[in-house]
N, C-alpha and C positions, 0 to 999 in steps of 0.2 A: 504494500500500500504506500501511496505517496501523499504527503500533506498538500492539500489543495488550497486551504485558507484557514485563517484563525479569525474568530469573531469575538469581540469584547463588548460586554454590556454592563454598564455601571461599574466598570473596573478602573480604579484610580482616576486618571484624567479623562477617560473615555466615558461620556455620559450615555448617549443613545448607542444602539448597536452599531459598531464600526467593524467593517469587513476588511481584512488585509489579505488579498490573494497572495499565494506563495508560488513562485516559479518552480517548475519541475527540476531545474538544475541549480541556478544561483539566484537568490533574492537579495538585493541591496537596499536596506532601509536607511535612507539618508535624510538629513535635516539638521536643524540647529540643536544646540544643547538644550536639555530640559523640555523637549517638545514631545516626548513619548516614545522614542525609539527603544530604549531599554525596557520599557513597560511591555512591549510586544514579546521580547525574548523571555522576560521573567514570567509572563502569563503562560507561555508555552512550557516553561520549566515546571510551573505549578500543575498544569494540565497533565503532563507526562510523569508527574510525581518524581522529578529528579531529586537526588539526594541533596538536602539542604534547602530546597525550595518548598515553601509552605505559605498558604494563603493566611492572611491576618485580617482582623476586622477593619484595620486602617486601609485595606485595599478597596473598601466600599467607597464609591464616589460620594463625597460629602453633600453635594448639591442634590443628587437624586435621593439620598438618604433623608434629607430634610423635606423632600417632596413626598415621602411616604414609601419609597421603595424598600424592600426588605431582603433583597437578594442581589448578588452580582453573578455574572455568568462568564465562563470561558468555554467557547465551543470550537471544535476543529472539524473541518471537512476533509475527507480522504477520497482520492480516486485511485486508479491503478489497482482496482479491487480484484481479488482472486476469482477466477472463473468458477471455481467450486470450493466449498469448504465443508468440513464435517462438524455438525452441531450435535447430532445424535448418533451414538454408537459409531459404526464405521461407514455410514451412508452419507453420500455427498448431497448437498443442496446449494443454493445460492442466496445471497443477501436479497436479491430482487424477488425470488420466490417466497421468501419469508417476509416480504413487505417491510424491509428495514432500510430502504434508501429514501432520500429526500426528493423533492420535486425536480432537482437537477441530476438525479441519478447518482449522487454521491452518498457515502456513509458519513453522517453528521452526528458527532458525539458531543453532548452538552454536559458540562459539569457546573452545578449550581451550588453556590456557597451562601451561607447564612450571614447577613450583614452584621448582626450583633456579636458574632463570635469569629467569623472568618472560616468556620469549619465547613467541610464538604457536606452538603445536605443530601444530595442525590446525584446519580449519574444517569443520563437519559440519552436515548437516540431520537433525534428529530427525523421523522419519516412520514411517508404517505402510507398510513396504516388503515385497514378496513374500518369503516364506520360502524358496521354491525358489531354489537358487543360480544356476541358469541365467537365470531371470527377473530376479533381483536384479542380475545383471551387465549387463543390456541397455543401461543408460545409458552404460556405459564402452566399448561396442563400436563399432568403426568400421563404415562402410557395407558394406564387403565381408563382414565377419563377420555382420552382420545379414541380408544377402541369403542367405548360406549357410544360416543357421538357418531363415529363412523358407521357403526352397526345400525344406529337409529336412522341414518341417512341412506343406508343400503349401499355403501361404497366399499365394504370389506373385500369384495372380490377384486377390486381395482388395486389393492395394496399388495404388492409383490412379496415384500418381507414384512410380516405383521409384527416383527420385533423392533421395527424402526419408526420412531415417532415422526420424523420429517415426512415419511411416505404417507402416514395417516393424515398429516396436516395438508399435504398437497391434494390428496383425494377429497378431503372435506371441502377445501377451497374450490376445487374443480366443480364439485356438485353445487356450489353456491354462486357460480358465475351468472351474470356479471357482478363484480364486487366494486362497490363504491368506496373510495378512500378519501381521507382528509388528513391534514397535517396534525401529527400527534407527537407529544413528548412522551415516549415510551420509557418508563422507569426500568432500567436494567440493573440497578444496584440491589434489587430484591424482587422476588416473585417470578422472574423469567428464568427457568432452569429446566434442564433435562433430568433424567433419573440419575445421571452420573456427575456431570460438571455443568456449572452455569453457562448459559449461552454467552454472557458477557465475558466470562473468563476466556472462552475460546476465541472470541473476537479480539479481546485484548492481547492475546498471544500473537496476533498478526499485525498489530500496530507497529509503526516505526520505532526504532530506538532513538531517543533524543538526548543530546549532550550539549550543555551550555558552558562556554568559557567566558567568564566575565572579565571586564577590564580592570576592576578594582580588587581582584582576588589576591590572596597571599601568594608569594612565590619563593618558596624555599625547598630544599631537598627533603624536607619532612612532609611535604604535601601528599595527600592521598593519591593524587594523580601520579606523583613521582614514584610512589611505592607500589601501587597496585599492579601495574604491568609486570614489574620485576618479580613481585611476590607470586603472581600467576605463573611466571616462568618457572619458579621454584616448584609450585604445585604440579605443573605439567611434567617437569623432570622427575619429581618424586613418583608420580603416577606411572611413568614409563619404567621406573626401576623398582616398582613395588615388590616384586618377587624377591629381589636381592635384599631390599630393606626388611621385609618380613623375616627372611632367613637370618639376617644379621640380628634382628630383635630377638629371635628365638635363641640364638647363640649367647647373646648378652644375658637374656633371662636365665638360661641354663647355668651360665657361669656364676651369676649372682646368687641363684638359688642353691648352688653347690656350696658357696661360701656360707650362706645363711644356715644351711642344714648342718654343716660342720661346726658352726658357732653354737647351734642349739645342742649338738651332741656334747660339746665341751661344757655348756651350761647345765645339761642334765646330770653331769657328774657332780656338780656342786649344788644345784637346786632343781631337782627333778620336777617338783610341783610347778614351779615357774616356767620351766622349759616346756612342759606339756600344755601350758596355756597359750603358748605362742605359735602362730602359724605364719610361715614366710609367704608373702605375696606382693606383687606390684600394685600400688595404689592406682597408677595410671601408666599408659604406655609412654615411652620417651617421645618428646616433642622435637621436631626439626624446625628450627627458626633461624632466620637470617635477617640481618639489617643492612640496608643498602644506602649508598650515596653515589654520586657521580663525581669522580675526580678528573680534573683536566691536567694540563701540563704542570709540572712541579707540584703535583698533589693538591692543587687548589680545588676544594669542593664547590659544588654548584651554589651553595648559599653564601659563598664569598665572592661570587661573580657579580657583574653589573646587573641591574634590574632588567634590562632589555634581554640579555643573554638568558637569565633565569626564566623570563616569561616565554621566550622563544622555545626553550627546551620543554617547559611545562605544557606549552600548547601542543607539542607533538606527543607528550605523554598522554594528554587529554585525547588526542586522536587515537592513540594506541588502545586506550581503555574503551573508547566507543567502539572500535573495531572488534575488540575481544567479545563484546556482548552479542555479536551477530555471526561469529564464526560458525560455519556449518549450516546457516539458515539463509533464507532469501529475504529476510526483513530489511526494510529500508533503514538507512541511518541518516539522521538530520543533525548536522553540525551547526550550532548557533554560536557565533563568535562576536562578542561585543568589542567594537573599536580595536581591531587587530593592530592598529598603528601605535597603541599605547606603549611607551618606553622603547620604541623601535627606531633605529636609524632609518632614514628614508630608503636606503638601498634594501634593507630587510623588509620594509613595508611593501615595496614593489615585489620582491621575491615571494613574500608570504601570500600576497593577493594572487599572483600568478599561480602559485601552488594550489590555492583554494579553487581557482578557476579550473585547473586541470582535474582536481578532485571532484568538482561538480559534474564533470563530463563522464565520470565513471558510473556504471550501472548501480541502481539502488542507493544513490547518494544525493542528498540535497544540502546546499549550503545557504545559511542565512547570516548575513553580515550587516552590522550597523556601523556607520562611519559618518564623520563630517569633514573628512580630509578630501579636498578636491582631486588630488592625484589618484587616490584609491577609487573614488567614485567614478573617475574617468575611465577606469579599466573594466567596469562592470557592464555586462550586456544591457542594452537599453530596455528590452522587454522585462527585465527582472527588477528594474528600479521601482521603489515605492517611496514617494516623497511625503514625509510627515511634516505637516504645518499646522497652524492654528487659525480658527476663524476669528471674526471680530469680537467674539465673547471670550476668547482665550481657550476654546475647547479644541483639543487636537483632533485632526482627521487625516486620512491618507488619500493621496492623489495617485492615480495610475498614470503611466507615462504617455504623454502626447506632446505635440510641438510646444504648446503654451506651458504645460507643466514642466517639461524639461528645461525650458528657458528660465522659468521661475526658480527651479531647483539649482540651476547653474549659477544664477545671480546670488542665490542664498549661500551656496558653497564657495563662490568665488572662482569657478572654473573658467579660466580665460585663456586666450592664445598666449603664445610665448612672447618674451620681451623682444625688443628691437623693431616693433611694428612702426615706430615713429619714422623709420628710414625706408619703410617698405613701399614699393610701387606695384608689387604683385606678390601673390602668395601661392606656394605649392604645399599642399597638405600631404604629409607622409606618416607612416605608422610609428617609426621609432628612430632612435639616434643613429642606428646603422644606416638608415636611408639618407639621413642628413650627411653623414660621412661620405657615403657613396656618391651623392650628387655634387657636393662641394668639391671633393677631390677630382672627380671626373672633369668638372667644368674648369677648375684651376689648371689641371695638367694639360688638357686639350688647348686651352688658351695659350699657355706657355709654349706649347709645341707648334703653335700657329694654325691649329685646326679650327679654332673659334676666335672670334674677334673680342668677345667679352666673356667674363665669368658671371656667376649669379650675383655676386656682391656689386659688380660694376652696374648691373642692370637693376639692382634694388629688388631682386627676387629673394624673399625670405621663406625658408622651409619652416613649417610649423608641425610639431609632433602632435598627432591626434590619438595615439594610444590604441589603435586597432580599428578595423573597419566597422565594428559593431558597437563601439563604445559610446558612452555619454559624451566624452570629450570630443569625439569625432562629430557627433551631431551638433554640439555647441559651436565648435570651430567653424563648421560649414555655415551655420546661420549667422555667426558674428562676422564671418568674412563678407557676407552680403551686406551687413550693416556698415562695414568699414568703407564700402564703395570701391574696393580694390578688385582688379581682375584676379581670379584664382583658378587653380586646377588641382587635381588629385593624382598622386603617384603611389601605387601599391604593388607589392609582389603579386604575381598571378597565381602562385601556389599550384600551377599545373603539375599533375602527378602526385599531389598530396591528397588530403581528405576531400572527397567530392562535395561534402557539405560546405566546406570553406570556399571552394571554387565557386559554388553556386552563390554563396553570400557575396563574394567579390563581384560577380556578374550583376547581382541585384544592386550593389552599391554603384556600379557603373551606370546602370539605368537611371538611378535616382539623380546622380550628378549630371549626366548628359541631359536629363529632363529639365534641369535648371539652366541649360545652355552653357554649361561649363565643360572644359576639356577633362578627360579622364585617361590616364596612362597607366598601363600595367606592363610588367616585364614580360618579354617573350619567353624567357626561361623561368624556372620555378621561383627563385629568389635571387636577391642581389649577390649572395655568396656563390651562385653558380657561374658568375662572370669572373671569378678569381682564376688566376693562371696556375695550373698545377706545377709547372716548371719553376715558378717563383717560390712556391711553398717548399719545393724540394731544395732549392738553393738556400733558402733561409733557415730551414729546420732539418733537412736531411730526410724528411718524411715523404714517401712517394704516395700520392693520392690519385684516385681515378673516380670520376663521376660524370654522369650524363647531364643534359640540360634539365631533366625533370626529376632527378633523384635528390635526396636530402643532402646536398653538398655541405651545408652548415654543420650537420651532425658528423658527416664523414670526416671532414677536415678537423673538427674539434677533437674527435676520438683519436685521429692519427697524430696530432701534435700535442695532445694532453691539455686542452684548454676548454673553457665553456663555449658551446656553440654560439651563444649570443655575442661573444667577444671576437669572433673570427674576422669580421669585416674591419673592426677597429685595428686589429693587429696587422692584416695583410694588405687591405685595399690602399692605404696611404702610400705604399711603396710600388704600386702598379704604375708602369710607365704609360705614356700616351700610346705607344705602339701596341703594348699588351692590352690596353683598354679597347682600342679599335679592333684588334684581332679577335678578342674574346666576345665582342658584341657584333661580329660580322654575320650578316645573313644575306640571302639572295632573294631578289624580287625580279621576276621575269628575266632571269639570267644575269642580272646586274648585282654586283657586290655593294652592299650598303652597311652602314654602321649604326646599330640601334641606339647606342648611348649618345653618340654625337648628335643624332637626330632628336633624341629626347631633350638634350640640353638646348638645342636650337628651338624646339617647340616651347620650352619654358621661357627662354629669352623673348620669344615672340609675344608672350603675354603683354609685354609693355612696349612693344615695337610701335 
């Protein structure tokens, strides 16, 4: 199951029911401080009963309390539902057949808390359930009661296995068609159960695992997150060696009992009455316990390192602990991370966000991140952005992404184009710093060699990093470029030969840009790294590399020379000669040799011609 949305009613700052849709991969909750971002994550932690998360009476909205409200609610909708599940014995049924889905076809679970105490009052499923009282009560009936109703309706012959309650319910409902339904809050915390295990327990076993990493949490090597994964490793190792451990325990027991019995024999010589009263035995089995820390170079433990390093390590312990909970299952994992930028160097912030983006693309994984840092918000997919703001009465609410909302969010966060715009006569939008290095060095080198009359700086062409073709920063920069009144274009890697979805996304971006009447340029090869000269790399490093125009040259080169793939262009492109640039970008058009990069720079210069 995947989390589809969370609904808050009378919870903290949220007065009326507020729905926050959750993206199937990554959801970015952005907005200013104290606007209700953390409330959303903490509500989820309470809903999923995360350790340390507990509702309190202070969670009741004070204004609706004064108006007479007596409860607050946290509800979650789930999609990606199982095609079948077992509620009774070993027979399969579906949530739809049991009338447990809401009007949108989702499983909606509502937890209702008492305002005066903050305690959970009941757990319900909001569903389109039969209006007829007899049909509505079927889920709460035992087998004997279902058989009695079925026999009265004459449907016993239609029940293949008369030991299975779900088959009786289906036969009874079939006889009662058509069934009229209405929205019902079906209390599952009591009264709805099979003969063996409550239906709610069985549904609960299928829900995602939720893990929350808070910005203001403690960070030392004594933290539960730091210990649990390692302690679990100990348990796993002990389980694998249990036979040897048991044999060792028996040897120890035999040795100790031998000593004890010899002691009693000696005692019996002196005080036989006392010796006869004593029986040697172990009070408990020996315990195997270990205490762990993480030591770095020079034996420095984690709790002596900087707060950013501690938090980064603990964040990954947190991930390990969340993963442990779903080993061997198909359960979804939801990672909720509050302000990952806290105590982190900007480089680590970017690395962390990229790692989370990659994690969100894995099956059965969802990421929810809150942030108010422009650079991180700029890396998030547009469709996953949820902008938290306040109305004129100071009540928080959530806006979904559209042109106006993204612009408002951008202005709130301060996501703006790069510096140097005061000198700009034209703008070229690129994905990252490697593209800036690629264009500037190519223009400078070809100008020096006499192949071009001007370079980008001469013409006032300013490259602006947009952080990815699907990012918020990309959208913002495109719209602000129009507002600046400057000619602009886009230059991206084509990603030909890579993921088909990414290629499709780039083509979609091309259509959007060209629809605005702006030029769009993409590499003929897969990425800018594919234009590097293998002979140059061999000369500089001694590493022999081979790659085609469409394979992952960045990764191949990085592995060959022992460096990060993202650093490859910065390392080698600035030493490419004009001849090498022209040769590596040569292509044929109607039998004529042409240079792609030279033509690209000429097109960029033509923006301001």
